[in-house]
C-alpha atoms as one frame of an Amber mdcrd trajectory, in Angstrom:
protein
 103.922 156.958  61.625 101.092 157.385  64.144  99.841 153.863  63.372 103.347
 152.553  64.002 103.469 154.123  67.469  99.996 152.814  68.295 101.085 149.336
  67.233 104.230 149.529  69.391 102.167 150.769  72.351  99.778 147.864  71.947
 102.660 145.409  71.813 104.113 146.895  75.000 100.735 146.722  76.730 100.344
 143.067  75.726 103.849 142.366  77.016 102.989 143.829  80.430  99.773 141.817
  80.656 101.513 138.585  79.652 104.362 139.260  82.073 101.985 139.855  84.973
  99.750 136.875  84.349 102.673 134.734  83.296 104.417 135.459  86.587 101.260
 134.624  88.538 100.819 131.438  86.537 104.421 130.402  87.128 103.999 130.921
  90.878 100.994 128.622  90.877 102.822 126.104  88.677 105.763 126.051  91.075
 103.379 125.317  93.924 101.611 122.592  91.971 104.897 120.847  91.354 105.413
 120.561  95.096 102.098 118.941  95.927 100.992 115.412  95.088  97.631 116.449
  93.630  97.635 114.573  90.318  94.594 112.408  89.608  92.877 113.202  92.888
  89.168 112.580  93.278  88.954 116.141  94.575  90.321 117.421  91.246  91.430
 120.529  93.102  92.705 123.860  91.906  95.160 125.852  93.966  94.042 129.179
  95.384  96.463 131.828  96.547  96.473 134.613  99.115  99.304 137.085  98.608
  99.763 140.091 100.865 103.155 141.783 100.624 103.923 145.088 102.342 106.992
 146.827 103.759 106.230 145.115 107.050 105.143 141.595 106.148 105.110 138.895
 103.500 102.113 136.572 103.472 101.888 133.678 101.006  99.063 131.199 101.455
  98.224 128.324  99.112  95.188 126.131  99.594  93.076 123.726  97.522  89.660
 124.358  96.056  87.841 121.162  95.158  84.417 120.377  93.768  83.100 119.851
  97.319  81.498 123.034  98.638  81.389 122.079 102.319  85.064 121.156 102.291
  85.999 124.378 100.490  84.094 126.517 102.977  85.877 125.061 106.006  89.302
 125.399 104.383  88.743 128.978 103.191  87.473 130.041 106.621  90.508 128.445
 108.264  92.960 130.154 105.920  91.299 133.515 106.572  91.523 132.842 110.312
  95.273 132.163 110.090  95.920 135.313 108.050  93.808 137.524 110.330  95.439
 136.050 113.431  98.930 136.680 112.048  98.156 140.289 111.143  96.683 140.870
 114.570  99.763 139.391 116.272 102.229 141.633 114.421 100.135 144.760 114.967
 102.167 147.085 117.159 105.339 144.973 117.104 108.622 146.773 116.446 110.159
 145.531 113.221 113.854 144.646 113.250 115.666 146.647 110.592 116.127 144.716
 107.376 113.588 142.040 108.291 109.945 141.360 107.612 107.347 139.363 109.445
 106.555 136.354 107.316 103.772 133.832 107.010 103.607 130.929 104.603 101.029
 128.171 104.318 101.489 125.231 101.956  99.741 121.894 101.751  99.984 118.258
 100.720  97.080 116.029  99.761  96.246 112.349 100.151  93.441 109.965  99.222
  92.179 106.561 100.225  88.904 105.033  99.010  86.159 107.600  99.821  88.464
 109.849 101.834  90.395 112.993 100.900  92.911 114.542 103.285  94.812 117.814
 103.167  97.778 118.561 105.410  98.677 122.227 105.860 102.050 123.410 107.110
 101.905 126.867 108.665 105.102 128.866 109.119 105.009 132.152 111.040 108.108
 134.280 111.560 107.679 136.947 114.218 111.370 137.876 114.246 112.396 135.459
 116.994 115.203 132.907 117.113 113.273 130.612 114.812 109.884 130.669 113.068
 106.833 128.971 114.524 105.742 125.909 112.582 102.386 124.230 113.076 100.231
 121.695 111.256  96.539 121.651 110.484  94.846 118.751 108.745  91.381 118.195
 107.358  89.821 115.005 106.041  86.605 114.565 104.122  84.351 111.632 103.263
  83.174 112.075  99.677  80.367 109.541  99.936  78.917 110.981 103.137  79.691
 114.615 102.232  81.097 115.038 105.720  84.189 116.472 107.402  86.038 113.692
 109.223  87.560 114.482 112.626  88.707 112.430 115.599  85.161 112.290 116.986
  84.116 110.654 113.717  86.813 108.001 114.199  85.862 107.430 117.824  82.277
 106.804 116.739  83.563 104.078 114.409  85.836 102.504 117.007  85.452 103.343
 120.708  88.947 102.008 121.438  90.765 103.896 118.710  92.433 106.425 121.018
  93.949 103.642 123.102  95.165 101.913 119.939  96.627 105.116 118.508  98.291
 105.900 121.819 100.005 102.529 122.198 101.093 102.131 118.580 102.345 105.710
 118.319 104.344 105.421 121.528 105.868 102.087 120.483 106.835 103.530 117.105
 108.244 106.853 118.305 110.286 105.532 121.223 112.480 103.737 118.681 112.903
 106.788 116.438 116.556 107.887 116.324 115.701 111.583 116.684 113.582 110.813
 119.720 116.436 108.810 121.236 118.884 111.670 120.703 116.771 114.132 122.701
 114.675 111.751 124.747 112.400 113.408 127.285 110.183 110.692 128.720 107.424
 112.986 129.962 107.101 114.695 126.578 106.729 111.413 124.719 104.305 109.970
 127.274 102.165 113.113 127.394 102.262 113.599 123.619 100.959 110.096 122.960
  98.372 109.854 125.733  94.991 108.485 124.687  93.192 111.808 124.320  91.718
 113.475 121.252  93.972 116.542 121.430  97.076 114.437 120.744  95.624 112.919
 117.574  93.778 115.772 115.913  96.107 115.875 112.914  95.818 112.863 110.621
  95.444 111.937 106.968  94.059 108.976 105.049  96.871 107.566 102.917  97.214
 104.418 100.843  99.529 102.947 103.506  97.287 103.681 106.476  96.163 106.474
 108.783  99.049 108.929 109.042  99.323 110.764 112.363 101.213 114.069 112.540
 103.021 115.274 115.664 104.125 118.917 115.705 107.354 120.231 117.174 107.294
 120.240 120.989 104.466 117.673 121.093 106.554 114.522 121.707 110.125 115.877
 121.738 112.045 119.183 121.944 111.820 121.680 119.083 115.224 120.702 117.707
 114.012 117.144 117.095 111.513 118.376 114.513 108.125 116.980 113.541 107.155
 113.318 113.496 104.675 111.089 111.720 103.392 107.616 112.429 101.451 105.609
 109.829  99.165 102.903 111.199  97.639 100.257 108.886  93.842 100.351 108.700
  93.515  96.713 109.734  94.758  97.705 113.197  92.197 100.505 113.566  88.832
  99.133 112.418  87.654 102.457 110.945  87.160 101.686 107.258
């Protein structure tokens, strides 16, 4: 009889372990299904930061590739976002029945020797709507180097002027821009300066530029992207 109870206890213990790890695995699998990471040169795994309390829910997903320098920058950035969020909600009065929430997810792209990750950061501080921002990072596998706008400017001194003109021409014809057209926002958001074009990704169709909410149009218009063929940029 004692052996029977021991056996049942072991079965129950195994069930708990499988349930816990199975749940964690399923969470990661659900995330993987969202991201276009199949057959990437980076061959990345997905790492997870989960921090759930009575006050906040934090869910962060980010890639870990075989490139150490790239991993270090991404991990440091994710930690920065989490620490910043916790610091911001410190001392805030929580609305009954609500939690402060943070979620970071990502998409990935590749072109020739380049890998790009695009992170979408959602932060809910209990206001009328959550804050949504974008952070991108690109990496040259061959050169083992992080690629930023300064890197692109070094390849083509006129690239900011090209990005400015082509982005403006593309966005001014966007239906959502037309609905809530604010000329100064579009002009300022596409000016030929580095700050306007920090977020980009190397894709098979061209260099994809990301414009956050408020950058070229009111919040209600949403986010925008412009993809510019490489033959117009002279950076490859």
